[in-house]
C-alpha positions as CSV (number, residue, x, y, z in Angstrom):
1,M,67.9,109.3,94.3
2,K,70.2,109.0,91.3
3,K,73.5,111.1,91.1
4,L,75.2,111.9,87.8
5,F,78.7,113.1,88.3
6,T,79.6,115.2,85.3
7,N,82.6,117.0,84.0
8,A,84.8,114.7,86.0
9,R,88.4,113.3,85.2
10,L,87.7,109.6,85.8
11,I,90.6,107.8,87.1
12,D,90.1,104.0,86.2
13,P,92.5,101.8,87.7
14,E,91.3,98.8,86.2
15,N,91.7,99.9,82.5
16,G,94.7,102.5,83.3
17,T,92.8,105.3,81.9
18,D,92.6,109.0,82.9
19,R,89.7,110.6,80.9
20,L,86.9,113.3,81.1
21,G,83.7,111.8,81.5
22,A,80.4,111.2,83.5
23,L,79.2,108.6,86.0
24,L,75.7,107.6,87.1
25,V,75.1,106.2,90.5
26,S,71.9,104.5,91.5
27,G,71.1,102.4,94.5
28,G,74.5,102.7,96.0
29,A,76.2,101.2,92.7
30,I,77.6,102.5,89.6
31,E,75.0,102.1,86.8
32,E,76.6,103.8,83.8
33,I,79.9,105.3,82.6
34,H,79.8,107.9,79.8
35,Y,82.8,109.3,77.7
36,G,81.6,112.2,75.5
37,D,77.9,112.9,75.3
38,V,75.9,112.5,78.3
39,P,72.3,111.7,78.4
40,E,69.8,113.7,80.4
41,P,68.5,111.2,82.9
42,D,66.3,112.0,86.1
43,A,69.2,112.4,88.5
44,Q,70.7,114.9,90.9
45,V,73.6,116.5,89.2
46,V,77.1,117.0,90.6
47,D,79.3,119.1,88.6
48,C,82.9,117.9,89.4
49,D,84.2,121.1,87.6
50,G,87.1,119.0,85.9
51,K,88.3,117.7,89.1
52,C,89.5,114.0,89.7
53,L,86.8,111.1,90.5
54,A,88.4,107.9,91.3
55,P,87.5,104.8,93.4
56,G,87.7,105.3,97.1
57,I,90.9,104.3,98.6
58,V,90.8,100.8,100.4
59,D,93.4,101.0,103.1
60,I,95.0,97.8,104.7
61,G,96.4,97.8,108.0
62,V,94.9,100.8,109.8
63,K,95.3,100.6,113.5
64,V,92.2,102.0,115.5
65,C,92.9,101.8,119.3
66,E,89.5,100.3,120.4
67,P,89.6,98.4,122.6
68,G,92.3,99.4,125.3
69,E,93.8,102.8,124.1
70,R,90.6,104.6,123.0
71,H,92.5,108.2,123.8
72,K,94.8,107.7,121.0
73,E,92.1,106.7,118.3
74,S,88.4,105.7,118.3
75,Y,86.4,104.2,115.3
76,R,84.4,107.7,115.3
77,S,87.7,109.7,114.9
78,A,89.4,107.0,112.5
79,G,86.4,106.9,110.3
80,L,86.0,110.9,110.2
81,A,89.5,111.0,109.3
82,A,89.2,108.3,106.7
83,A,86.4,110.0,105.0
84,A,88.2,113.5,105.0
85,G,91.2,111.5,103.2
86,G,89.5,109.8,100.6
87,V,89.6,106.4,102.3
88,T,86.1,104.6,101.8
89,T,87.3,101.2,103.4
90,M,89.5,100.5,106.4
91,A,91.0,97.0,107.0
92,T,91.9,97.3,110.6
93,R,94.7,95.8,112.7
94,P,94.2,93.4,115.7
95,D,97.2,95.1,117.7
96,T,94.7,96.5,120.5
97,L,94.9,96.0,124.0
98,P,93.8,93.1,124.3
99,A,94.4,91.8,120.7
100,I,91.5,90.8,118.6
101,D,91.8,87.0,118.9
102,T,88.4,85.8,119.7
103,P,85.1,85.9,117.8
104,E,83.6,88.0,120.8
105,A,86.1,90.7,120.3
106,L,86.0,90.7,116.9
107,E,82.2,91.0,116.9
108,F,82.6,94.0,119.6
109,V,84.9,96.0,117.2
110,A,82.7,95.3,114.2
111,R,79.7,96.8,116.1
112,R,81.5,99.6,117.1
113,A,82.9,100.3,114.0
114,N,79.3,100.1,112.1
115,E,77.8,102.4,114.8
116,A,80.7,105.0,114.8
117,A,82.5,105.1,111.6
118,P,80.9,106.8,108.3
119,V,83.0,104.4,106.0
120,N,83.2,100.5,105.7
121,V,85.3,99.1,108.3
122,L,86.7,95.6,107.8
123,P,88.4,93.9,111.0
124,M,91.4,91.7,110.8
125,A,92.1,89.2,113.3
126,A,95.3,88.0,115.2
127,L,97.1,84.9,113.8
128,T,98.0,83.7,117.1
129,K,96.7,84.1,120.5
130,G,97.4,87.5,121.9
131,R,100.0,87.9,118.9
132,E,102.4,86.0,121.2
133,G,103.4,83.4,118.6
134,R,102.8,80.3,120.7
135,E,99.3,79.0,119.7
136,M,97.4,79.8,116.6
137,T,93.6,81.3,117.1
138,E,90.5,79.7,116.2
139,I,90.8,80.8,112.6
140,G,87.5,79.1,111.2
141,F,85.3,80.8,113.9
142,L,86.9,84.2,113.4
143,M,86.4,84.0,109.6
144,D,82.8,83.2,110.4
145,A,82.6,86.5,112.6
146,G,83.8,88.5,109.8
147,A,87.4,88.6,109.9
148,V,89.0,89.4,106.3
149,A,92.5,88.4,107.1
150,F,94.8,87.2,109.9
151,T,98.1,89.0,111.1
152,D,100.2,89.5,114.3
153,C,101.4,92.8,112.8
154,D,104.7,93.7,113.8
155,H,105.1,90.9,116.2
156,V,106.9,88.2,114.0
157,V,105.9,84.6,114.7
158,T,109.3,83.3,115.3
159,D,108.2,79.6,116.1
160,T,108.4,78.3,112.5
161,K,106.3,75.1,113.3
162,V,103.6,77.3,114.6
163,F,103.6,79.6,111.9
164,S,103.7,76.7,109.3
165,R,100.7,75.0,111.1
166,A,98.7,78.3,111.0
167,L,99.6,79.0,107.3
168,T,98.4,75.1,106.7
169,Y,95.2,75.9,108.4
170,A,94.6,79.2,106.9
171,R,95.1,77.4,103.4
172,A,92.4,74.9,104.1
173,L,89.9,77.7,104.7
174,G,91.0,80.0,102.0
175,A,92.2,82.7,104.7
176,L,94.6,85.4,103.9
177,V,97.6,85.6,106.1
178,I,99.2,89.1,106.4
179,A,102.8,89.0,107.7
180,H,105.6,91.5,108.8
181,P,108.7,90.3,106.7
182,Q,111.6,91.0,109.3
183,E,114.2,88.9,111.2
184,P,113.3,89.9,114.9
185,G,116.7,89.2,116.3
186,L,118.5,91.5,114.1
187,S,115.9,94.3,114.0
188,A,115.2,94.2,117.9
189,G,115.7,97.6,119.3
190,A,116.7,99.4,115.9
191,A,115.7,103.0,115.4
192,A,117.2,103.4,112.1
193,T,118.5,101.7,108.9
194,S,122.3,100.9,109.2
195,G,124.6,103.1,107.4
196,K,126.4,106.4,107.5
197,F,123.4,108.2,108.8
198,A,122.6,106.0,111.7
199,S,126.2,106.1,112.4
200,L,126.6,109.7,112.4
201,R,123.5,110.1,114.7
202,G,124.5,107.3,117.1
203,L,121.2,105.4,116.6
204,P,120.9,101.6,117.0
205,A,120.4,100.1,113.4
206,V,119.2,97.2,111.6
207,S,120.6,96.0,108.1
208,P,118.2,96.1,105.2
209,M,119.0,92.2,104.8
210,A,116.6,91.8,108.1
211,E,113.9,92.1,105.8
212,R,115.1,90.1,103.0
213,M,115.8,87.3,105.3
214,G,112.4,87.4,107.1
215,L,110.7,87.2,103.6
216,D,112.9,84.4,102.5
217,R,111.7,82.5,105.5
218,D,108.0,83.3,104.7
219,I,108.5,82.4,101.1
220,A,110.1,78.9,101.8
221,L,106.9,78.3,104.1
222,L,104.6,79.2,101.4
223,E,106.2,76.9,99.2
224,M,105.5,74.1,101.8
225,T,102.0,75.4,102.7
226,G,100.7,76.7,99.6
227,A,98.9,79.4,101.6
228,R,97.5,83.0,100.5
229,Y,100.2,85.5,101.9
230,H,100.5,89.2,101.8
231,A,103.5,90.9,103.0
232,D,102.7,94.2,104.6
233,Q,105.7,96.3,104.1
234,I,108.6,95.8,101.6
235,T,110.9,98.8,101.9
236,T,114.2,97.6,100.8
237,A,115.6,96.9,97.5
238,R,117.4,93.7,99.1
239,A,114.0,92.1,99.2
240,L,112.7,92.6,95.9
241,P,114.6,89.9,94.1
242,A,113.1,87.5,96.5
243,L,109.6,88.7,95.9
244,E,110.0,88.4,92.1
245,R,111.2,84.9,92.3
246,A,108.3,83.8,94.6
247,R,105.9,85.6,92.1
248,R,107.5,83.7,89.0
249,N,107.3,80.1,90.8
250,G,103.6,80.9,91.1
251,L,103.2,81.4,94.8
252,D,100.1,83.3,95.9
253,I,102.0,86.0,97.4
254,T,101.4,90.0,97.3
255,A,103.3,92.7,98.8
256,G,102.5,96.3,100.1
257,T,104.4,99.2,101.2
258,S,103.8,102.3,103.1
259,I,103.2,105.9,102.1
260,H,105.9,106.9,104.5
261,H,108.5,104.5,102.8
262,L,107.5,105.9,99.5
263,T,107.6,109.6,99.9
264,L,110.4,110.1,102.8
265,N,114.0,108.7,103.6
266,E,116.3,108.2,106.4
267,L,117.5,112.0,106.0
268,D,114.2,113.2,106.8
269,V,114.7,112.2,110.5
270,A,117.4,115.0,110.3
271,D,118.1,116.0,114.3
272,Y,116.1,112.9,116.0
273,R,112.7,114.2,114.6
274,T,110.5,111.4,116.5
275,F,107.5,111.8,114.2
276,F,109.7,110.2,111.6
277,K,110.2,107.2,113.5
278,V,108.2,104.4,112.0
279,K,108.7,100.6,111.8
280,P,110.3,99.4,109.7
281,P,112.7,102.5,110.0
282,L,112.8,104.9,107.0
283,R,115.5,104.0,104.4
284,P,117.9,105.4,102.2
285,E,117.0,107.1,99.1
286,A,118.1,104.3,96.9
287,D,115.7,101.9,98.6
288,R,112.9,104.6,98.2
289,Q,113.5,104.9,94.5
290,A,113.5,100.9,94.0
291,V,110.3,100.6,95.9
292,I,108.6,103.4,93.7
293,A,109.8,101.3,90.7
294,A,108.4,98.1,92.1
295,V,105.0,99.9,92.5
296,R,105.4,101.1,88.9
297,D,106.0,97.9,87.4
298,G,103.4,96.1,89.7
299,L,105.8,93.9,91.7
300,I,104.6,95.8,94.9
301,D,100.9,95.8,94.6
302,I,99.4,97.7,97.5
303,I,100.1,101.1,99.0
304,S,98.8,101.7,102.4
305,S,98.7,104.4,105.3
306,M,99.9,101.8,108.0
307,H,98.0,104.4,110.2
308,T,99.6,104.0,113.7
309,P,98.3,106.6,116.2
310,Q,100.5,107.7,119.2
311,D,99.8,110.2,121.8
312,E,102.1,113.2,122.7
313,E,103.9,111.3,125.8
314,S,105.1,108.5,123.6
315,K,106.5,110.5,120.9
316,R,108.0,113.4,123.2
317,L,111.0,111.0,124.2
318,P,114.6,110.5,123.0
319,F,114.6,109.2,119.5
320,E,115.7,105.4,120.7
321,E,112.9,105.4,123.2
322,A,110.2,107.1,121.4
323,A,107.2,104.9,120.0
324,S,107.2,104.1,116.5
325,G,104.4,104.8,114.0
326,A,102.5,107.8,112.3
327,V,98.9,108.9,111.7
328,A,98.2,108.9,108.0
329,L,94.7,108.4,106.8
330,E,94.2,112.0,105.9
331,T,97.7,112.4,104.5
332,L,97.8,109.0,102.5
333,L,96.2,110.8,99.3
334,P,98.4,114.1,99.1
335,A,101.5,112.2,100.1
336,A,100.9,109.7,97.3
337,L,100.1,112.8,94.8
338,R,103.8,113.7,95.4
339,L,104.6,110.8,93.3
340,Y,102.3,111.9,90.7
341,H,103.5,115.6,90.5
342,S,107.3,114.1,90.4
343,D,106.2,112.0,87.3
344,D,107.1,108.8,89.3
345,L,103.5,107.4,89.1
346,D,100.5,108.4,87.2
347,L,97.1,108.4,88.7
348,P,95.7,105.1,87.5
349,T,98.9,103.4,88.8
350,L,98.5,105.0,92.2
351,F,94.7,104.1,92.5
352,R,95.6,100.7,91.1
353,A,97.8,100.4,94.1
354,M,95.7,102.2,96.7
355,A,92.1,101.0,95.7
356,L,91.8,98.3,93.0
357,N,94.7,95.8,94.2
358,P,93.9,95.8,98.0
359,A,90.1,95.5,97.1
360,K,90.8,92.3,94.9
361,R,93.3,90.9,97.6
362,L,90.6,91.1,100.1
363,G,87.7,89.8,97.8
364,L,85.9,93.1,97.6
365,G,83.9,94.4,94.6
366,C,85.0,98.1,95.1
367,G,88.0,99.9,94.0
368,R,87.0,100.3,90.5
369,L,85.1,102.3,88.1
370,A,82.7,99.9,86.7
371,A,78.9,99.4,86.0
372,G,77.8,97.2,88.9
373,A,80.6,98.3,91.4
374,P,79.9,100.0,94.5
375,A,79.7,103.8,94.4
376,D,82.6,104.3,96.9
377,L,84.2,107.3,95.4
378,V,86.6,110.1,95.9
379,L,86.5,113.7,94.5
380,F,89.8,115.3,94.7
381,D,91.9,118.3,93.2
382,P,95.3,117.1,92.5
383,D,96.7,120.3,92.2
384,A,95.5,122.3,95.3
385,P,98.2,123.5,97.3
386,F,98.2,123.7,101.1
387,V,100.4,123.6,104.2
388,L,99.3,120.6,106.6
389,D,98.5,121.5,110.0
390,R,98.4,118.6,112.3
391,W,96.0,120.2,114.7
392,K,93.4,120.2,111.9
393,L,93.4,116.5,111.4
394,N,90.4,114.4,112.5
395,S,92.6,112.0,114.3
396,K,92.8,111.9,117.9
397,S,96.6,111.5,117.6
398,K,98.5,114.2,115.6
399,N,101.6,112.2,115.1
400,T,102.2,113.1,111.6
401,P,105.6,113.5,109.6
402,F,103.8,115.8,107.3
403,D,103.4,118.6,109.9
404,G,104.0,122.0,108.1
405,A,104.8,120.4,104.8
406,R,103.7,121.9,101.6
407,L,101.5,119.4,99.9
408,Q,99.2,119.5,96.7
409,G,95.9,117.7,96.6
410,K,92.7,118.1,98.4
411,V,89.9,115.7,98.7
412,R,86.7,117.7,97.8
413,A,84.1,115.0,98.6
414,T,83.9,111.2,99.6
415,Y,81.0,109.1,98.8
416,V,80.3,105.5,100.3
417,A,77.6,103.7,98.4
418,G,76.6,106.8,96.8
419,T,76.1,108.8,100.1
420,C,78.2,111.5,100.7
421,V,80.3,111.2,104.0
422,F,82.6,114.0,103.7
423,E,82.5,117.5,101.9
424,A,85.1,120.0,102.1
425,P,84.1,123.3,103.5
C-alpha cells in the first residue's frame, strides 16, 4: 500500500534543506516529494503533525555480541534498540568471540541478523585473522559473502608490512578498510586523556598525539597503496590538520567520530564514573569544540554511535579496570540533537553525517530524501523533553553515560522500506 506522509518537516541532507512538505512512499521506495500543494493519491495518509521526517540513520561501527557474548547484546535486542533510536541500517563490527574472519562466520551472523533484527544489518569482517594483526583474511571471499568493510576495530595492526599488504589487496578489490587511528604503545592501558584532570584523578593517561601519530602512519600507507580508508574515530584537534592535508592531496579517506566525543568531555567522568569510560577516552572541551567544527565544515564526514555493550560486572569496577564502551543506538539521535539545540549544527548537517555520508561511503542508496531512494525514514519530535532511564532501553546491556540526563528529541516512528518497525507508545 502507498503511504503519504503529510504536514512533515522534511530534513533533506543532500540539498541541505529543512522545509514543510509531503512525501509519497510506494513499493518500499520514495516515489514523490511535494512542497506546497499535495495531490490526493489513493494512499494511506500519515499526518506528521509538523514533526521532522528524515532519512533513517546509517550507523557504522555497531557491536552486536553474537557470537560469543549474547548475554550482552543479541541481534534481536540490538535491532529493537536501533528501531527505537531511528537507526534503519547498522554496519556491525567483527570484534566478537570468535572474530568474524571467515565467510562461514560472516554468513552465520548475516543469517541471524536477517532472522532477528527489524532493521537492515550489514556485517563488516576482520582485516586480519583473529584481529591479531599477523595474517590478513580472505578479503575477496569475505566480500563475496557480503562484507561491506574490513576492520580490526580497536586492535591496531602494528606490523606495517602486514597492514600495507592488506591495503594493497583491498585496493585491488575496491574494499573499504576502517581503521582505529592510535599509536598502540602510547595508548596501552590509558583510561583518560593526559592533562590536569587525569593528573588530579591519578588516572593513567594518553597524549592526544597518539591519535595524530596513528593517523599519520595510516595516511603514509594510503599514499603508498591508494586504498579506500575510513578512520573510525577522530576525537582530537591535533589530528585534524593531518586529515585536511590528506584530503587536499586527493587520498580516498573519510573520517568519523562518536556521539560521545561530540557531546561529552573529560570532566563528565567526574569521580570515576565508569559509564563514561570509552575508547579513545573522553577529551578536553577544546577538542570537543574542534571536532564539532570539523563536522560542520565537512572535514569529519560521519557521526556514529560506536555502540559497545558491556555488562554490569565489567563496568562496576575501579575506573582503570572497568571495560570501555557505551551503548548508544537509542541515545544517538537525542544526544545529537543537543548539538542542534545549542546551535552548533543544524538538522540537515546532522543527518548528512548520520545518514547520507555513511550510506555513500558504504555504497548504499539510502540516507537521502529523493525519488527512487529506499523509504528508510525516521519521524521524530526534536523538541520533546524527557529524562533518560537506562532500564527502559531495549539493549540487553544498560551501560549508557546518559542515564538520568535531561534530553530533547523523541523518535515517534521508524520505517524500513516503508514498513513501520517502531512506533512510540
